[in-house]
VMD Tcl script that builds the backbone (N, CA, C; Angstrom):
set m [mol new atoms 465]
animate dup $m
set s [atomselect $m all]
$s set {name element resname resid chain x y z} {
  {N N MET 1 A -26.363 -16.663 27.379}
  {CA C MET 1 A -25.659 -17.366 26.344}
  {C C MET 1 A -24.662 -16.110 26.378}
  {N N LYS 2 A -23.486 -16.893 25.891}
  {CA C LYS 2 A -22.147 -16.104 25.986}
  {C C LYS 2 A -22.120 -16.202 24.416}
  {N N ILE 3 A -21.664 -14.721 24.646}
  {CA C ILE 3 A -21.113 -14.210 22.799}
  {C C ILE 3 A -19.747 -14.733 22.614}
  {N N LYS 4 A -19.773 -15.285 21.291}
  {CA C LYS 4 A -18.247 -15.803 21.008}
  {C C LYS 4 A -17.432 -14.160 20.332}
  {N N THR 5 A -16.503 -14.030 20.824}
  {CA C THR 5 A -15.733 -12.908 20.035}
  {C C THR 5 A -14.147 -13.493 19.504}
  {N N LYS 6 A -13.587 -12.347 18.766}
  {CA C LYS 6 A -12.773 -13.038 17.859}
  {C C LYS 6 A -11.687 -11.622 17.979}
  {N N THR 7 A -10.404 -12.067 17.858}
  {CA C THR 7 A -9.050 -11.229 18.316}
  {C C THR 7 A -8.861 -10.556 16.706}
  {N N LEU 8 A -8.679 -9.144 16.831}
  {CA C LEU 8 A -8.246 -9.161 15.570}
  {C C LEU 8 A -6.675 -8.416 15.524}
  {N N ARG 9 A -5.942 -8.808 14.742}
  {CA C ARG 9 A -4.413 -8.431 14.787}
  {C C ARG 9 A -4.244 -8.081 13.395}
  {N N LEU 10 A -3.867 -6.702 13.475}
  {CA C LEU 10 A -2.888 -6.126 12.375}
  {C C LEU 10 A -1.421 -5.776 12.251}
  {N N ARG 11 A -0.981 -5.876 11.225}
  {CA C ARG 11 A 0.367 -5.208 11.790}
  {C C ARG 11 A 0.567 -3.555 11.613}
  {N N CYS 12 A 1.226 -3.432 12.733}
  {CA C CYS 12 A 1.459 -1.982 12.314}
  {C C CYS 12 A 2.658 -1.477 12.163}
  {N N ILE 13 A 2.812 -0.239 11.564}
  {CA C ILE 13 A 3.552 0.319 10.809}
  {C C ILE 13 A 4.240 1.259 11.693}
  {N N LYS 14 A 5.517 0.902 11.741}
  {CA C LYS 14 A 6.390 2.433 12.581}
  {C C LYS 14 A 7.969 2.115 11.785}
  {N N PRO 15 A 8.143 3.426 11.405}
  {CA C PRO 15 A 9.284 4.029 10.861}
  {C C PRO 15 A 10.558 3.623 11.913}
  {N N VAL 16 A 11.601 3.263 10.959}
  {CA C VAL 16 A 13.043 3.177 12.238}
  {C C VAL 16 A 13.748 3.716 11.208}
  {N N PHE 17 A 14.381 4.828 12.163}
  {CA C PHE 17 A 15.663 5.395 11.472}
  {C C PHE 17 A 16.958 5.069 11.953}
  {N N SER 18 A 17.879 4.394 11.246}
  {CA C SER 18 A 19.507 4.306 11.699}
  {C C SER 18 A 20.284 5.364 11.146}
  {N N ARG 19 A 21.661 5.048 11.493}
  {CA C ARG 19 A 22.267 5.864 11.121}
  {C C ARG 19 A 23.388 5.503 10.424}
  {N N GLU 20 A 24.000 5.844 9.445}
  {CA C GLU 20 A 24.593 5.474 8.362}
  {C C GLU 20 A 25.601 6.391 7.779}
  {N N ILE 21 A 27.274 6.026 7.586}
  {CA C ILE 21 A 28.407 6.910 7.083}
  {C C ILE 21 A 27.766 7.098 5.788}
  {N N VAL 22 A 27.530 8.384 5.430}
  {CA C VAL 22 A 27.625 7.943 3.632}
  {C C VAL 22 A 28.942 8.987 3.294}
  {N N CYS 23 A 29.669 9.674 4.150}
  {CA C CYS 23 A 31.163 10.041 3.054}
  {C C CYS 23 A 31.931 10.449 4.419}
  {N N GLU 24 A 32.798 9.834 4.216}
  {CA C GLU 24 A 34.203 10.499 5.433}
  {C C GLU 24 A 34.962 11.258 4.819}
  {N N ASN 25 A 35.907 11.788 5.996}
  {CA C ASN 25 A 36.714 13.410 5.216}
  {C C ASN 25 A 35.825 14.659 4.693}
  {N N LEU 26 A 34.657 14.604 4.724}
  {CA C LEU 26 A 33.941 15.557 4.065}
  {C C LEU 26 A 34.590 16.851 4.185}
  {N N PRO 27 A 34.664 17.644 3.242}
  {CA C PRO 27 A 35.674 19.005 3.364}
  {C C PRO 27 A 34.383 19.985 4.165}
  {N N SER 28 A 35.354 20.391 4.852}
  {CA C SER 28 A 35.185 21.636 5.599}
  {C C SER 28 A 33.880 22.509 5.360}
  {N N TYR 29 A 34.317 23.038 3.849}
  {CA C TYR 29 A 33.581 24.277 3.365}
  {C C TYR 29 A 32.034 23.562 2.716}
  {N N LEU 30 A 31.873 22.163 2.854}
  {CA C LEU 30 A 30.390 22.313 2.785}
  {C C LEU 30 A 29.697 21.703 3.808}
  {N N SER 31 A 28.834 22.527 3.635}
  {CA C SER 31 A 27.709 22.246 5.392}
  {C C SER 31 A 26.469 21.289 4.751}
  {N N THR 32 A 26.715 20.502 5.930}
  {CA C THR 32 A 25.269 19.643 5.751}
  {C C THR 32 A 24.187 20.215 6.392}
  {N N ASP 33 A 24.290 21.283 7.178}
  {CA C ASP 33 A 23.177 22.138 7.401}
  {C C ASP 33 A 21.896 22.208 6.660}
  {N N ARG 34 A 22.577 22.774 5.064}
  {CA C ARG 34 A 21.550 23.370 4.139}
  {C C ARG 34 A 22.016 22.929 2.440}
  {N N PHE 35 A 21.701 22.129 1.751}
  {CA C PHE 35 A 21.941 22.157 0.554}
  {C C PHE 35 A 21.693 23.496 -0.249}
  {N N ILE 36 A 23.126 24.160 -1.104}
  {CA C ILE 36 A 22.631 25.352 -1.475}
  {C C ILE 36 A 22.979 25.029 -3.340}
  {N N SER 37 A 23.630 23.836 -3.194}
  {CA C SER 37 A 24.158 23.219 -4.911}
  {C C SER 37 A 24.137 22.290 -5.068}
  {N N PRO 38 A 24.014 21.688 -5.762}
  {CA C PRO 38 A 24.168 20.604 -6.853}
  {C C PRO 38 A 25.222 19.963 -6.824}
  {N N HIS 39 A 27.005 20.668 -6.233}
  {CA C HIS 39 A 28.172 20.167 -6.509}
  {C C HIS 39 A 28.171 19.759 -4.949}
  {N N GLN 40 A 27.495 20.600 -3.813}
  {CA C GLN 40 A 27.486 20.063 -2.529}
  {C C GLN 40 A 26.974 18.680 -2.169}
  {N N VAL 41 A 25.636 18.286 -3.079}
  {CA C VAL 41 A 25.506 17.175 -3.011}
  {C C VAL 41 A 26.249 16.033 -3.595}
  {N N PHE 42 A 26.876 16.384 -4.531}
  {CA C PHE 42 A 27.490 15.405 -5.481}
  {C C PHE 42 A 29.019 14.891 -4.641}
  {N N GLU 43 A 29.477 16.296 -3.950}
  {CA C GLU 43 A 30.745 16.004 -3.294}
  {C C GLU 43 A 30.426 14.993 -1.923}
  {N N MET 44 A 28.980 15.207 -1.455}
  {CA C MET 44 A 28.730 13.939 -0.456}
  {C C MET 44 A 28.437 12.797 -0.994}
  {N N PHE 45 A 27.787 12.770 -2.060}
  {CA C PHE 45 A 27.583 11.176 -2.382}
  {C C PHE 45 A 28.580 10.502 -4.145}
  {N N ARG 46 A 30.047 10.941 -4.030}
  {CA C ARG 46 A 30.353 11.091 -4.950}
  {C C ARG 46 A 31.189 9.734 -4.786}
  {N N ASP 47 A 31.056 8.951 -3.639}
  {CA C ASP 47 A 31.751 7.827 -3.337}
  {C C ASP 47 A 30.599 6.611 -3.884}
  {N N LEU 48 A 29.481 7.089 -4.945}
  {CA C LEU 48 A 28.872 6.101 -5.118}
  {C C LEU 48 A 28.808 5.894 -6.487}
  {N N ILE 49 A 29.817 6.129 -6.935}
  {CA C ILE 49 A 31.117 5.685 -8.332}
  {C C ILE 49 A 31.126 4.514 -7.832}
  {N N CYS 50 A 32.161 4.084 -6.515}
  {CA C CYS 50 A 32.925 3.117 -6.204}
  {C C CYS 50 A 31.677 1.599 -6.303}
  {N N GLU 51 A 30.518 1.905 -6.178}
  {CA C GLU 51 A 29.464 0.804 -6.381}
  {C C GLU 51 A 29.552 0.383 -7.823}
  {N N THR 52 A 29.292 -1.245 -7.582}
  {CA C THR 52 A 29.217 -2.085 -8.839}
  {C C THR 52 A 27.883 -1.919 -9.585}
  {N N LYS 53 A 27.016 -1.748 -8.514}
  {CA C LYS 53 A 25.711 -1.122 -9.174}
  {C C LYS 53 A 24.883 -0.576 -8.732}
  {N N GLU 54 A 23.774 0.128 -9.423}
  {CA C GLU 54 A 23.334 1.381 -9.918}
  {C C GLU 54 A 22.358 1.259 -8.255}
  {N N HIS 55 A 22.791 2.626 -7.644}
  {CA C HIS 55 A 22.107 2.906 -6.279}
  {C C HIS 55 A 21.240 4.219 -6.831}
  {N N PHE 56 A 19.764 3.833 -6.289}
  {CA C PHE 56 A 19.024 4.902 -6.385}
  {C C PHE 56 A 18.450 5.644 -4.824}
  {N N LEU 57 A 19.117 6.805 -4.904}
  {CA C LEU 57 A 18.929 7.020 -3.321}
  {C C LEU 57 A 17.612 8.392 -3.566}
  {N N ALA 58 A 17.010 8.837 -2.654}
  {CA C ALA 58 A 16.032 9.992 -2.179}
  {C C ALA 58 A 16.669 10.769 -1.144}
  {N N LEU 59 A 17.316 11.776 -1.054}
  {CA C LEU 59 A 17.675 12.638 0.623}
  {C C LEU 59 A 16.103 13.575 0.716}
  {N N HIS 60 A 15.340 13.431 1.779}
  {CA C HIS 60 A 14.414 14.064 2.452}
  {C C HIS 60 A 15.132 15.287 2.547}
  {N N LEU 61 A 14.264 16.131 2.675}
  {CA C LEU 61 A 14.856 17.733 3.308}
  {C C LEU 61 A 13.297 18.628 4.074}
  {N N ASP 62 A 14.115 18.866 4.822}
  {CA C ASP 62 A 12.626 19.814 5.698}
  {C C ASP 62 A 12.367 21.064 4.953}
  {N N GLY 63 A 11.711 21.779 5.290}
  {CA C GLY 63 A 11.295 23.314 4.439}
  {C C GLY 63 A 12.521 24.477 4.506}
  {N N LYS 64 A 13.512 23.930 4.835}
  {CA C LYS 64 A 14.342 25.039 4.983}
  {C C LYS 64 A 15.724 24.233 4.068}
  {N N ASN 65 A 15.610 23.217 3.546}
  {CA C ASN 65 A 16.423 22.476 2.553}
  {C C ASN 65 A 17.559 21.472 3.658}
  {N N LYS 66 A 17.279 21.554 4.930}
  {CA C LYS 66 A 18.411 20.904 5.656}
  {C C LYS 66 A 17.823 19.357 5.457}
  {N N ILE 67 A 18.615 18.619 5.515}
  {CA C ILE 67 A 18.644 16.918 5.694}
  {C C ILE 67 A 18.024 16.304 6.625}
  {N N VAL 68 A 17.142 15.596 6.118}
  {CA C VAL 68 A 16.194 14.984 7.241}
  {C C VAL 68 A 16.328 13.547 7.539}
  {N N CYS 69 A 16.789 12.661 6.366}
  {CA C CYS 69 A 17.283 11.426 6.322}
  {C C CYS 69 A 17.289 11.413 4.828}
  {N N PHE 70 A 17.996 10.364 4.251}
  {CA C PHE 70 A 18.106 9.411 3.132}
  {C C PHE 70 A 17.332 8.310 2.826}
  {N N ASP 71 A 17.317 7.986 2.187}
  {CA C ASP 71 A 16.298 6.433 1.836}
  {C C ASP 71 A 17.189 5.737 0.666}
  {N N ARG 72 A 17.570 4.628 0.890}
  {CA C ARG 72 A 18.228 3.897 -0.446}
  {C C ARG 72 A 16.541 3.025 -1.093}
  {N N VAL 73 A 16.233 3.934 -2.307}
  {CA C VAL 73 A 14.682 3.469 -2.731}
  {C C VAL 73 A 15.091 2.078 -3.360}
  {N N SER 74 A 16.309 1.868 -4.197}
  {CA C SER 74 A 16.458 0.579 -5.018}
  {C C SER 74 A 18.241 0.670 -5.309}
  {N N VAL 75 A 18.444 -0.605 -5.663}
  {CA C VAL 75 A 19.660 -1.214 -5.710}
  {C C VAL 75 A 19.541 -1.745 -6.949}
  {N N GLY 76 A 19.820 -1.725 -8.167}
  {CA C GLY 76 A 19.848 -2.571 -9.314}
  {C C GLY 76 A 20.694 -3.438 -9.970}
  {N N SER 77 A 20.841 -3.155 -10.846}
  {CA C SER 77 A 22.138 -4.026 -11.795}
  {C C SER 77 A 23.218 -3.050 -12.613}
  {N N LEU 78 A 23.809 -3.551 -12.649}
  {CA C LEU 78 A 24.636 -2.559 -13.718}
  {C C LEU 78 A 24.454 -1.207 -14.520}
  {N N ASN 79 A 23.431 -1.583 -15.138}
  {CA C ASN 79 A 22.701 -0.319 -15.880}
  {C C ASN 79 A 21.633 -0.236 -15.466}
  {N N GLN 80 A 20.661 -0.095 -14.231}
  {CA C GLN 80 A 19.339 0.075 -14.271}
  {C C GLN 80 A 19.210 -0.446 -13.196}
  {N N SER 81 A 18.389 0.577 -12.416}
  {CA C SER 81 A 17.437 0.098 -10.796}
  {C C SER 81 A 16.172 0.785 -11.601}
  {N N ILE 82 A 15.425 -0.340 -10.554}
  {CA C ILE 82 A 13.590 -0.236 -10.750}
  {C C ILE 82 A 13.396 0.786 -9.683}
  {N N VAL 83 A 12.676 2.075 -10.236}
  {CA C VAL 83 A 12.287 2.889 -9.131}
  {C C VAL 83 A 10.643 3.237 -9.481}
  {N N HIS 84 A 10.108 3.359 -8.721}
  {CA C HIS 84 A 8.852 3.562 -8.693}
  {C C HIS 84 A 8.036 4.947 -7.378}
  {N N PRO 85 A 7.311 5.592 -8.168}
  {CA C PRO 85 A 7.118 6.550 -6.952}
  {C C PRO 85 A 6.467 6.035 -6.068}
  {N N ARG 86 A 5.496 4.967 -6.139}
  {CA C ARG 86 A 4.997 4.870 -4.455}
  {C C ARG 86 A 5.898 4.761 -3.855}
  {N N GLU 87 A 7.044 3.764 -3.868}
  {CA C GLU 87 A 8.647 3.631 -3.365}
  {C C GLU 87 A 9.349 4.634 -2.486}
  {N N VAL 88 A 9.307 5.639 -3.750}
  {CA C VAL 88 A 9.823 6.696 -2.891}
  {C C VAL 88 A 9.296 8.002 -2.223}
  {N N PHE 89 A 8.312 7.940 -2.296}
  {CA C PHE 89 A 7.402 8.546 -1.727}
  {C C PHE 89 A 7.006 8.132 -0.830}
  {N N LYS 90 A 6.796 6.665 -0.327}
  {CA C LYS 90 A 6.262 6.026 1.028}
  {C C LYS 90 A 7.413 6.676 1.858}
  {N N SER 91 A 8.396 6.695 2.278}
  {CA C SER 91 A 8.955 7.054 3.398}
  {C C SER 91 A 9.113 8.454 3.477}
  {N N ALA 92 A 9.388 9.486 2.332}
  {CA C ALA 92 A 8.978 10.967 2.211}
  {C C ALA 92 A 7.943 11.366 2.994}
  {N N ILE 93 A 6.976 10.184 2.910}
  {CA C ILE 93 A 5.721 11.050 3.751}
  {C C ILE 93 A 6.254 10.450 5.328}
  {N N LEU 94 A 6.844 9.361 5.357}
  {CA C LEU 94 A 7.174 9.293 6.911}
  {C C LEU 94 A 7.650 9.959 7.480}
  {N N SER 95 A 8.655 10.451 6.694}
  {CA C SER 95 A 9.975 11.238 7.606}
  {C C SER 95 A 9.118 12.909 7.485}
  {N N SER 96 A 8.144 13.072 6.961}
  {CA C SER 96 A 7.652 14.336 7.014}
  {C C SER 96 A 8.281 15.509 6.024}
  {N N ALA 97 A 9.052 14.816 4.968}
  {CA C ALA 97 A 9.755 15.424 3.993}
  {C C ALA 97 A 9.036 16.714 3.482}
  {N N ALA 98 A 9.595 17.659 3.205}
  {CA C ALA 98 A 9.259 18.639 2.401}
  {C C ALA 98 A 9.278 18.856 0.513}
  {N N ALA 99 A 10.892 18.289 0.711}
  {CA C ALA 99 A 11.277 18.070 -0.615}
  {C C ALA 99 A 12.073 17.021 -0.783}
  {N N LEU 100 A 12.323 16.892 -1.950}
  {CA C LEU 100 A 13.679 15.577 -2.351}
  {C C LEU 100 A 14.567 16.040 -2.992}
  {N N ILE 101 A 15.503 15.689 -2.938}
  {CA C ILE 101 A 16.802 15.698 -3.449}
  {C C ILE 101 A 17.178 14.056 -4.357}
  {N N LEU 102 A 16.921 13.620 -5.602}
  {CA C LEU 102 A 17.205 12.249 -6.030}
  {C C LEU 102 A 18.706 12.411 -6.494}
  {N N VAL 103 A 18.990 11.046 -5.846}
  {CA C VAL 103 A 20.867 10.661 -6.624}
  {C C VAL 103 A 20.698 9.545 -7.093}
  {N N HIS 104 A 21.701 9.133 -8.155}
  {CA C HIS 104 A 21.615 7.659 -8.413}
  {C C HIS 104 A 23.260 7.724 -9.310}
  {N N ASN 105 A 23.568 6.289 -9.357}
  {CA C ASN 105 A 24.909 6.516 -9.743}
  {C C ASN 105 A 25.073 5.470 -11.076}
  {N N HIS 106 A 25.942 6.080 -12.051}
  {CA C HIS 106 A 26.005 5.281 -13.136}
  {C C HIS 106 A 27.477 4.719 -13.060}
  {N N PRO 107 A 27.253 3.182 -12.605}
  {CA C PRO 107 A 28.810 2.318 -12.843}
  {C C PRO 107 A 29.516 2.399 -13.619}
  {N N THR 108 A 29.169 3.095 -15.154}
  {CA C THR 108 A 29.970 3.252 -15.966}
  {C C THR 108 A 30.960 3.753 -16.078}
  {N N GLY 109 A 30.664 4.959 -15.183}
  {CA C GLY 109 A 31.447 6.229 -14.983}
  {C C GLY 109 A 30.857 7.613 -15.583}
  {N N ASP 110 A 30.016 7.258 -16.602}
  {CA C ASP 110 A 29.115 8.356 -17.593}
  {C C ASP 110 A 28.303 8.876 -17.225}
  {N N PRO 111 A 27.683 9.823 -16.392}
  {CA C PRO 111 A 26.624 10.483 -15.972}
  {C C PRO 111 A 25.468 10.890 -16.568}
  {N N SER 112 A 25.703 11.051 -17.916}
  {CA C SER 112 A 24.972 11.074 -19.326}
  {C C SER 112 A 23.749 10.379 -18.845}
  {N N PRO 113 A 22.054 11.106 -18.829}
  {CA C PRO 113 A 21.098 10.970 -18.147}
  {C C PRO 113 A 20.373 9.936 -19.516}
  {N N SER 114 A 19.791 8.846 -19.427}
  {CA C SER 114 A 19.133 8.608 -20.483}
  {C C SER 114 A 17.749 8.562 -20.150}
  {N N ALA 115 A 17.213 8.067 -21.383}
  {CA C ALA 115 A 16.013 8.264 -21.825}
  {C C ALA 115 A 14.895 7.961 -20.783}
  {N N GLU 116 A 15.277 6.832 -19.766}
  {CA C GLU 116 A 14.645 6.170 -18.554}
  {C C GLU 116 A 14.753 7.528 -17.334}
  {N N ASP 117 A 16.052 7.855 -17.271}
  {CA C ASP 117 A 16.518 8.758 -16.208}
  {C C ASP 117 A 15.525 9.776 -16.353}
  {N N ARG 118 A 14.857 10.532 -17.689}
  {CA C ARG 118 A 14.382 11.520 -17.957}
  {C C ARG 118 A 13.056 11.100 -17.875}
  {N N ALA 119 A 12.430 10.286 -17.857}
  {CA C ALA 119 A 11.050 9.664 -17.439}
  {C C ALA 119 A 10.741 9.524 -16.151}
  {N N ILE 120 A 11.674 8.688 -15.788}
  {CA C ILE 120 A 11.378 8.389 -14.236}
  {C C ILE 120 A 11.725 10.342 -13.430}
  {N N THR 121 A 12.231 11.056 -13.600}
  {CA C THR 121 A 12.388 11.976 -12.923}
  {C C THR 121 A 11.298 12.944 -13.055}
  {N N LYS 122 A 10.717 13.067 -14.686}
  {CA C LYS 122 A 9.600 13.488 -15.082}
  {C C LYS 122 A 8.169 12.637 -14.400}
  {N N ARG 123 A 8.221 11.714 -13.901}
  {CA C ARG 123 A 7.233 11.282 -13.548}
  {C C ARG 123 A 7.343 11.463 -12.100}
  {N N LEU 124 A 8.349 11.455 -11.486}
  {CA C LEU 124 A 8.265 11.770 -9.854}
  {C C LEU 124 A 8.061 13.176 -9.369}
  {N N SER 125 A 8.620 13.961 -10.483}
  {CA C SER 125 A 8.395 15.407 -10.165}
  {C C SER 125 A 6.781 15.370 -10.298}
  {N N GLU 126 A 6.048 15.259 -11.040}
  {CA C GLU 126 A 4.811 15.246 -10.973}
  {C C GLU 126 A 3.928 14.703 -9.730}
  {N N ALA 127 A 4.311 13.122 -9.645}
  {CA C ALA 127 A 3.844 12.713 -8.413}
  {C C ALA 127 A 4.023 13.616 -7.142}
  {N N GLY 128 A 5.561 14.107 -6.954}
  {CA C GLY 128 A 5.676 15.319 -5.975}
  {C C GLY 128 A 4.593 16.180 -5.808}
  {N N GLU 129 A 4.632 16.914 -6.768}
  {CA C GLU 129 A 3.192 18.051 -6.777}
  {C C GLU 129 A 2.413 17.817 -6.572}
  {N N LEU 130 A 1.398 16.413 -6.970}
  {CA C LEU 130 A 0.387 16.104 -6.719}
  {C C LEU 130 A 0.192 15.862 -5.011}
  {N N ILE 131 A 1.404 15.410 -4.259}
  {CA C ILE 131 A 0.912 14.789 -2.697}
  {C C ILE 131 A 1.753 16.326 -1.893}
  {N N GLY 132 A 2.573 17.106 -2.425}
  {CA C GLY 132 A 2.783 18.499 -1.719}
  {C C GLY 132 A 4.468 18.012 -1.402}
  {N N ILE 133 A 5.356 17.424 -2.044}
  {CA C ILE 133 A 6.495 16.979 -1.797}
  {C C ILE 133 A 7.330 17.143 -3.146}
  {N N ARG 134 A 7.881 18.224 -3.367}
  {CA C ARG 134 A 8.523 18.909 -4.490}
  {C C ARG 134 A 10.187 17.921 -4.703}
  {N N VAL 135 A 10.083 17.543 -6.027}
  {CA C VAL 135 A 11.416 17.254 -6.300}
  {C C VAL 135 A 12.515 18.419 -6.572}
  {N N LEU 136 A 13.531 18.844 -5.989}
  {CA C LEU 136 A 14.123 19.931 -6.258}
  {C C LEU 136 A 15.346 19.848 -7.483}
  {N N ASP 137 A 15.785 18.499 -7.222}
  {CA C ASP 137 A 16.975 18.170 -8.192}
  {C C ASP 137 A 17.261 16.487 -8.771}
  {N N HIS 138 A 17.603 16.401 -9.269}
  {CA C HIS 138 A 18.634 14.564 -9.613}
  {C C HIS 138 A 19.358 15.070 -10.008}
  {N N LEU 139 A 20.203 14.367 -9.408}
  {CA C LEU 139 A 21.820 14.130 -9.697}
  {C C LEU 139 A 22.104 12.786 -10.209}
  {N N ILE 140 A 23.209 12.592 -10.964}
  {CA C ILE 140 A 23.748 11.256 -11.545}
  {C C ILE 140 A 24.765 11.903 -11.441}
  {N N VAL 141 A 25.635 10.400 -10.724}
  {CA C VAL 141 A 26.846 10.892 -10.225}
  {C C VAL 141 A 27.868 9.452 -10.711}
  {N N GLY 142 A 28.831 10.313 -11.788}
  {CA C GLY 142 A 29.826 9.491 -12.939}
  {C C GLY 142 A 31.225 9.774 -12.064}
  {N N ASP 143 A 32.255 9.184 -13.033}
  {CA C ASP 143 A 33.354 9.089 -12.260}
  {C C ASP 143 A 34.016 10.442 -12.037}
  {N N GLY 144 A 34.032 11.354 -11.433}
  {CA C GLY 144 A 34.812 12.117 -10.939}
  {C C GLY 144 A 33.573 13.662 -11.119}
  {N N LYS 145 A 32.425 12.938 -11.720}
  {CA C LYS 145 A 31.798 14.316 -12.918}
  {C C LYS 145 A 30.488 14.090 -11.936}
  {N N TYR 146 A 29.223 14.939 -12.585}
  {CA C TYR 146 A 27.835 14.686 -12.041}
  {C C TYR 146 A 26.883 15.279 -13.266}
  {N N VAL 147 A 26.097 14.882 -13.209}
  {CA C VAL 147 A 24.487 15.658 -13.713}
  {C C VAL 147 A 23.726 16.477 -12.911}
  {N N SER 148 A 23.178 17.673 -12.793}
  {CA C SER 148 A 22.208 17.931 -12.422}
  {C C SER 148 A 21.235 18.319 -13.192}
  {N N PHE 149 A 20.148 17.540 -12.815}
  {CA C PHE 149 A 18.515 17.816 -13.920}
  {C C PHE 149 A 18.331 19.373 -13.979}
  {N N VAL 150 A 18.511 20.064 -12.841}
  {CA C VAL 150 A 18.398 21.777 -12.671}
  {C C VAL 150 A 19.572 22.279 -13.620}
  {N N GLU 151 A 20.699 21.858 -12.931}
  {CA C GLU 151 A 21.581 22.803 -14.243}
  {C C GLU 151 A 21.627 22.864 -15.685}
  {N N GLN 152 A 21.266 21.726 -15.889}
  {CA C GLN 152 A 20.467 21.307 -17.487}
  {C C GLN 152 A 19.419 21.671 -17.811}
  {N N GLY 153 A 18.567 22.135 -16.772}
  {CA C GLY 153 A 17.490 22.306 -17.518}
  {C C GLY 153 A 16.405 21.547 -17.718}
  {N N LEU 154 A 16.532 20.370 -16.832}
  {CA C LEU 154 A 15.679 19.498 -17.588}
  {C C LEU 154 A 14.755 18.846 -16.223}
  {N N LEU 155 A 14.543 19.721 -15.440}
  {CA C LEU 155 A 14.065 19.811 -14.339}
  {C C LEU 155 A 13.494 21.221 -13.767}
}
mol reanalyze $m
mol bondsrecalc $m
mol representation Tube
mol addrep $m
């Protein structure tokens, strides 16, 4: 008697990293080896203000706050982007990030955090604590200025 067999096929997930220029002509005093201030992050991502839509990024850091990679989590509309903890931490786990710095732009130029910005930051921080990936800061990039949740005492 011949036994019938079946083939099992599943999708296999493989992280793929690519290189992308995020800032040209970076001032030499800014070291990308390790983040030590929100201003350093702002200088690196200040060109986000040129975008006409809201971009939400997560910078993945190792245990010494060195950038491992970044993830463009969401590209939204003029005044909002949809951000869910699942999407933020999915790639952070794959990159073995120890911590995150969140960055997004306000195309209007005003970096003041909205109620939604505060709520998602709190939610992401709480989710990060549960899985062991700390949210170190959230920067909102505006026209020539920024707001750091840490500097404002919001995180």
